[in-house]
C-alpha positions as CSV (number, residue, x, y, z in Angstrom):
1,M,0.0,0.0,0.0
2,V,2.8,2.4,0.9
3,L,4.5,1.6,-2.5
4,I,1.3,2.4,-4.4
5,F,0.9,5.7,-2.4
6,V,4.5,6.7,-3.2
7,R,4.2,5.8,-6.9
8,T,0.9,7.7,-7.1
9,I,2.4,10.9,-5.6
10,F,5.5,10.7,-7.8
11,L,3.5,10.2,-11.0
12,Y,1.1,12.9,-10.0
13,V,3.9,15.4,-9.6
14,L,5.4,14.2,-12.9
15,V,2.2,14.6,-14.8
16,L,1.6,18.0,-13.2
17,I,5.0,19.2,-14.3
18,V,4.5,17.9,-17.8
19,M,1.1,19.5,-18.2
20,R,2.6,22.8,-16.8
21,F,5.3,22.6,-19.6
22,M,2.5,22.1,-22.1
23,G,1.2,25.6,-21.4
24,K,-1.9,27.3,-19.9
25,R,-5.0,26.4,-21.8
26,E,-8.5,25.3,-20.9
27,I,-9.6,21.9,-22.0
28,S,-12.0,23.5,-24.5
29,Q,-9.2,25.5,-26.1
30,L,-6.8,22.5,-26.6
31,Q,-5.8,21.8,-30.2
32,P,-6.5,18.2,-31.3
33,F,-2.8,17.1,-30.9
34,E,-2.7,18.6,-27.4
35,L,-5.9,16.8,-26.4
36,V,-4.6,13.5,-27.7
37,I,-1.3,13.9,-25.8
38,S,-3.2,14.8,-22.6
39,I,-5.4,11.7,-22.8
40,M,-2.4,9.5,-23.5
41,I,-0.4,11.0,-20.6
42,A,-3.3,10.4,-18.2
43,D,-3.7,6.8,-19.4
44,L,0.1,6.1,-19.2
45,A,0.2,7.4,-15.6
46,T,-2.7,5.4,-14.4
47,T,-1.4,1.9,-15.0
48,P,2.0,2.2,-13.0
49,M,0.1,3.8,-10.1
50,S,-1.9,0.7,-9.3
51,E,0.2,-2.1,-10.9
52,T,3.2,-2.4,-8.6
53,G,4.5,-5.2,-10.8
54,I,5.1,-2.8,-13.7
55,P,8.3,-0.8,-13.3
56,I,7.6,2.9,-12.8
57,L,10.0,3.7,-15.6
58,Y,7.4,2.2,-18.0
59,G,5.2,5.1,-17.2
60,I,7.9,7.8,-16.9
61,I,9.7,7.3,-20.2
62,P,6.5,7.3,-22.4
63,I,5.2,10.4,-20.6
64,L,8.5,12.3,-21.2
65,G,8.4,11.0,-24.8
66,L,5.0,12.6,-25.3
67,L,6.2,15.8,-23.8
68,M,9.1,15.9,-26.3
69,M,6.6,15.2,-29.0
70,H,4.4,18.1,-27.9
71,I,7.4,20.4,-27.9
72,V,8.4,19.3,-31.4
73,I,4.9,19.7,-32.8
74,S,4.6,23.1,-31.1
75,V,7.9,24.3,-32.8
76,I,6.7,23.0,-36.1
77,N,3.4,24.9,-35.7
78,L,5.4,28.1,-35.0
79,K,7.7,27.7,-38.0
80,S,5.3,26.4,-40.7
81,I,1.9,27.8,-41.5
82,R,1.2,24.9,-43.9
83,M,2.1,22.3,-41.2
84,R,0.0,24.2,-38.7
85,E,-3.0,23.9,-41.0
86,I,-2.4,20.1,-41.4
87,I,-2.0,19.5,-37.7
88,C,-4.5,22.0,-36.2
89,G,-6.8,22.6,-39.1
90,K,-8.2,26.0,-40.2
91,P,-11.1,28.1,-38.9
92,R,-14.2,27.6,-41.0
93,I,-17.0,30.1,-41.5
94,L,-20.3,28.5,-40.7
95,M,-22.4,31.7,-41.3
96,F,-21.3,34.2,-43.9
97,R,-23.1,37.6,-44.1
98,G,-26.1,36.3,-42.2
99,K,-26.5,33.1,-44.2
100,I,-25.7,29.6,-43.0
101,D,-23.1,27.8,-45.2
102,E,-24.5,24.3,-45.6
103,Q,-21.4,22.9,-47.2
104,A,-19.2,24.1,-44.4
105,M,-21.7,22.6,-41.9
106,I,-21.6,19.3,-43.6
107,K,-17.7,19.2,-43.8
108,E,-17.5,19.9,-40.0
109,N,-20.3,17.5,-39.1
110,F,-22.2,20.4,-37.6
111,T,-26.0,20.3,-37.2
112,I,-28.3,23.3,-37.1
113,N,-29.2,22.5,-33.5
114,E,-25.5,22.5,-32.5
115,L,-25.0,25.8,-34.2
116,Q,-28.0,27.3,-32.4
117,E,-26.7,25.9,-29.1
118,R,-23.2,27.4,-29.6
119,L,-24.7,30.8,-30.5
120,R,-26.8,30.8,-27.3
121,V,-23.6,30.1,-25.3
122,N,-22.3,33.3,-26.9
123,G,-25.3,35.2,-25.8
124,V,-27.0,35.2,-29.3
125,F,-30.5,33.9,-29.4
126,N,-31.6,34.8,-32.9
127,L,-29.9,33.6,-36.1
128,E,-31.0,36.8,-37.9
129,D,-28.7,38.7,-35.5
130,V,-25.5,37.0,-36.7
131,E,-23.3,38.4,-39.5
132,Y,-20.5,35.8,-39.2
133,A,-20.1,32.6,-37.2
134,I,-16.6,31.1,-37.3
135,L,-15.7,27.7,-36.0
136,E,-12.2,28.0,-34.6
137,T,-9.6,25.2,-34.6
138,S,-10.2,24.6,-30.9
139,G,-13.9,23.9,-31.5
140,Q,-15.0,27.3,-30.1
141,I,-17.5,29.4,-32.1
142,T,-16.6,33.1,-32.6
143,V,-19.7,35.2,-33.3
144,I,-19.7,38.6,-35.1
145,P,-23.2,40.2,-34.8
146,K,-24.7,42.3,-37.4
147,P,-23.8,46.0,-37.0
148,A,-27.3,47.0,-35.7
149,K,-27.0,44.3,-33.0
150,R,-23.5,45.1,-31.8
151,G,-22.9,46.8,-28.4
152,T,-22.1,50.5,-28.5
153,T,-18.6,51.7,-27.5
154,P,-17.4,55.1,-26.3
155,E,-15.8,55.5,-29.7
156,D,-19.2,55.4,-31.3
157,F,-20.0,58.6,-29.4
158,G,-16.6,60.3,-30.0
159,I,-15.6,59.7,-26.3
160,E,-12.1,58.8,-25.3
161,P,-12.2,57.1,-21.9
162,E,-9.5,57.8,-19.3
163,Y,-6.7,55.3,-19.4
164,V,-7.0,52.6,-16.7
165,G,-4.1,50.2,-16.0
166,I,-4.1,46.7,-14.5
167,S,-4.6,45.9,-10.9
168,Y,-1.8,44.7,-8.6
169,D,-2.2,42.4,-5.6
170,L,-0.2,43.9,-2.8
171,V,-1.2,41.5,0.0
172,I,-2.7,38.0,-0.3
173,D,-3.7,36.3,2.9
174,G,-1.4,38.4,5.0
175,K,1.6,37.9,2.8
176,I,3.3,40.9,1.2
177,M,3.6,40.7,-2.6
178,T,7.1,42.3,-2.7
179,E,7.6,41.7,-6.4
180,N,4.5,43.8,-7.2
181,L,5.6,46.6,-4.9
182,V,9.0,46.7,-6.7
183,K,7.1,46.9,-10.1
184,L,5.2,49.9,-8.8
185,G,8.3,51.5,-7.4
186,K,6.8,51.4,-3.9
187,D,8.1,49.9,-0.6
188,Y,6.7,48.4,2.6
189,N,6.4,51.8,4.3
190,W,4.2,53.1,1.5
191,L,2.0,50.0,1.7
192,K,1.8,50.3,5.5
193,K,0.6,53.9,5.2
194,Q,-2.1,53.0,2.7
195,V,-3.4,50.0,4.7
196,S,-3.3,52.1,7.9
197,K,-6.2,54.1,6.4
198,F,-8.3,50.9,7.0
199,H,-7.1,50.7,10.6
200,M,-4.9,47.6,10.2
201,R,-1.4,46.5,9.3
202,P,-0.6,44.8,6.0
203,E,0.0,41.4,7.8
204,E,-3.6,41.6,9.1
205,A,-5.2,42.0,5.7
206,L,-6.8,39.1,3.8
207,I,-6.3,41.0,0.5
208,V,-5.0,44.4,-0.6
209,V,-5.3,45.4,-4.2
210,L,-4.2,48.5,-6.0
211,S,-6.6,49.0,-8.9
212,G,-5.7,50.5,-12.3
213,N,-7.2,53.9,-11.4
214,G,-5.1,54.1,-8.2
215,S,-7.7,53.2,-5.6
216,I,-7.0,50.7,-2.9
217,F,-9.3,47.7,-2.0
218,C,-8.5,46.3,1.5
219,Q,-10.2,43.6,3.6
220,R,-9.2,42.4,7.0
221,K,-8.4,38.7,7.6
222,E,-10.9,37.3,10.0
223,V,-9.9,33.7,10.3
224,K,-6.7,33.3,12.3
């Protein structure tokens, strides 16, 4: 039992590291080759976890081999547009200028009901509101509404909004985010002064965030 536990922890850490090297994507955004590799890695890791008679190297070596394969394919995708199209495919327009492309739907094995479902997921409930619907290589649907149905922007009214930068976490669960303070050109004394306005020290805060417009959000940590 102890051996199975140790093997499981080791393989879990290995798979976690391998998936981390593969990048940051949601499952729904994986390219076909990435999804295949992910499934194979999961399957290869499962057997050595429970079968103590199988050397753990029988799981480690194939997993590392798949990682190398992923790196090679990723490099090929970066270098060659043609190979990228062969490996990942190309986006396909399912609706063009408000009209459903039946041939494209057939080639992608897409039904009308599936198209309507994907449009609803994108917040579009009427086919007549769609100018373009594009099936991406990841399987996601990108919807471009007709001009009359698009949301208005400040630019439509000739308004230029004030610039707002990104937010920075300064304290998380009582821990000072020193790296972010350095990026902002601030120090602990500045942080202490800002947090003191909320009648606490930085170490007592659950979270302190400096927003893009310069305001501070601060909440005290209650659970000790």
